[in-house]
C-alpha positions in Angstrom: 11.0 -20.3 -29.3 9.0 -17.1 -29.1 5.8 -19.1 -29.1 7.0 -21.1 -26.0 7.8 -17.8 -24.2 4.4 -16.3 -24.9 2.6 -19.5 -23.8 4.6 -19.6 -20.5 3.7 -15.9 -19.8 0.4 -14.9 -21.6 0.4 -11.5 -19.9 3.8 -10.6 -21.3 2.5 -8.6 -24.2 -0.2 -6.9 -22.1 2.5 -5.7 -19.7 4.6 -4.3 -22.5 1.7 -2.5 -24.0 0.6 -0.9 -20.7 1.6 2.8 -20.7 4.0 4.1 -18.1 2.3 6.0 -15.3 4.5 8.6 -13.6 3.6 9.4 -10.0 5.0 12.0 -7.6 7.1 11.2 -4.5 4.0 12.2 -2.5 0.5 11.3 -3.6 -3.0 10.7 -2.2 -3.9 7.0 -2.1 -7.3 5.5 -1.5 -7.9 2.2 0.3 -11.6 1.6 -0.6 -11.9 -1.7 1.2 -11.0 0.1 4.4 -13.2 3.2 3.6 -10.1 5.3 3.5 -9.9 7.9 0.7 -7.2 10.4 -0.1 -4.6 9.2 2.4 -1.4 11.3 2.2 1.3 8.8 1.3 5.0 9.0 0.6 6.1 6.9 -2.3 9.3 5.3 -0.9 11.1 2.9 -3.3 13.7 2.4 -0.6 11.1 0.6 1.5 10.0 -2.9 0.4 6.7 -3.1 2.2 4.0 -0.5 2.4 2.9 0.7 5.9 -0.2 2.3 7.3 -0.5 4.2 10.6 -2.7 2.3 13.0 -3.3 2.0 16.7 -5.6 0.1 19.0 -5.1 -3.2 17.1 -7.6 -5.9 18.2 -7.5 -9.4 16.9 -10.8 -11.4 16.3 -12.0 -14.3 14.3 -14.5 -14.2 11.5 -15.7 -17.4 9.7 -12.8 -19.2 11.3 -10.2 -16.9 9.9 -8.0 -14.3 11.7 -9.1 -10.7 11.3 -7.9 -7.4 12.8 -9.8 -4.2 13.8 -7.7 -1.1 14.2 -7.9 2.7 14.5 -6.4 5.0 11.9 -6.8 8.6 11.0 -9.2 9.9 8.3 -7.7 11.3 5.1 -7.2 14.8 6.5 -5.3 13.3 9.4 -8.0 14.4 11.9 -10.6 12.3 13.6 -10.7 8.6 14.2 -11.6 6.0 11.7 -12.0 2.3 12.6 -11.4 -0.3 10.0 -11.3 -4.1 9.8 -9.4 -6.4 7.5 -8.5 -10.1 7.2 -5.0 -10.8 8.3 -2.9 -12.0 5.4 0.3 -12.8 7.3 2.7 -11.7 10.0 6.1 -10.6 8.8 9.4 -9.3 10.3 10.0 -5.8 8.9 12.8 -3.4 9.6 11.5 -0.1 11.0 13.0 3.3 10.1 15.7 2.8 12.6 16.7 -0.6 11.0 15.4 -2.6 13.9 13.3 -5.7 12.9 9.8 -5.8 14.3 6.9 -8.3 13.7 4.0 -6.7 12.0 0.5 -7.7 10.8 0.2 -7.7 7.0 -3.2 -7.1 5.4 -4.0 -7.4 1.7 -6.3 -4.7 0.3 -7.1 -2.8 -2.8 -5.3 0.6 -3.3 -6.3 3.3 -5.8 -3.5 5.3 -7.4 -5.2 8.0 -9.5 -7.5 6.1 -11.8 -5.8 2.7 -11.4 -6.6 0.2 -8.7 -4.8 -3.0 -7.7 -4.2 -5.2 -4.6 -1.3 -4.4 -2.3 0.1 -5.8 1.0 0.2 -3.2 3.8 1.9 -3.6 7.2 0.1 -2.1 10.2 2.4 0.1 12.3 2.3 3.0 14.7 3.6 5.9 12.7 2.6 8.6 15.2 6.0 10.3 15.0 6.2 10.1 11.2 5.3 12.8 8.7 3.2 10.5 6.5 0.4 8.2 7.7 1.2 5.9 4.8 4.3 4.7 3.0 4.0 3.0 -0.3 6.9 0.6 -0.8 8.3 -0.8 -4.0 6.5 -4.1 -3.8 3.2 -2.3 -4.2 4.4 -0.7 -7.5 6.1 -3.7 -9.0 4.7 -5.0 -12.3 2.3 -2.0 -12.6 4.3 0.2 -15.1 4.9 2.9 -12.5 7.7 5.4 -12.4 8.3 7.8 -9.5 9.2 11.5 -10.1 11.6 12.3 -7.3 11.1 16.1 -7.4 7.4 16.4 -8.0 4.4 15.6 -5.9 0.7 15.0 -6.6 1.0 14.1 -10.3 -2.0 11.7 -10.2 -3.9 13.1 -7.2 -4.9 16.4 -5.7 -3.2 18.1 -2.7 
């Protein structure tokens, strides 16, 4: 019976062997595909989907596929930074007030300390929010991550 389980899920042992990484409730996250490095992010396990502050969203087509160009802030929260990404999907997401809104979802690599993996990010105007980025629980799922609720910057610098 164990052989059947291992064959059905060959990564099972790898996941069990992966050491647990403890991150703070606030970290600096890099999005290298968007040329964004050290973005101040709140790790919010109460949120399902991650979100990035953007404005001036412009749709365009590249190689017959839908893409988006948008304005966001650089890592220090000052200055403009334009980025482009392929649109992964559109999704209805509840905002901080609990009101559903349709958002563009992009899929991009995210670097947490020394580890990098692909996450989905919704594009949203977060002008009145403290953090330009929220990292939701879906981005952390299956990556052996635990969040320390009282400490910040455990894997990144202030």
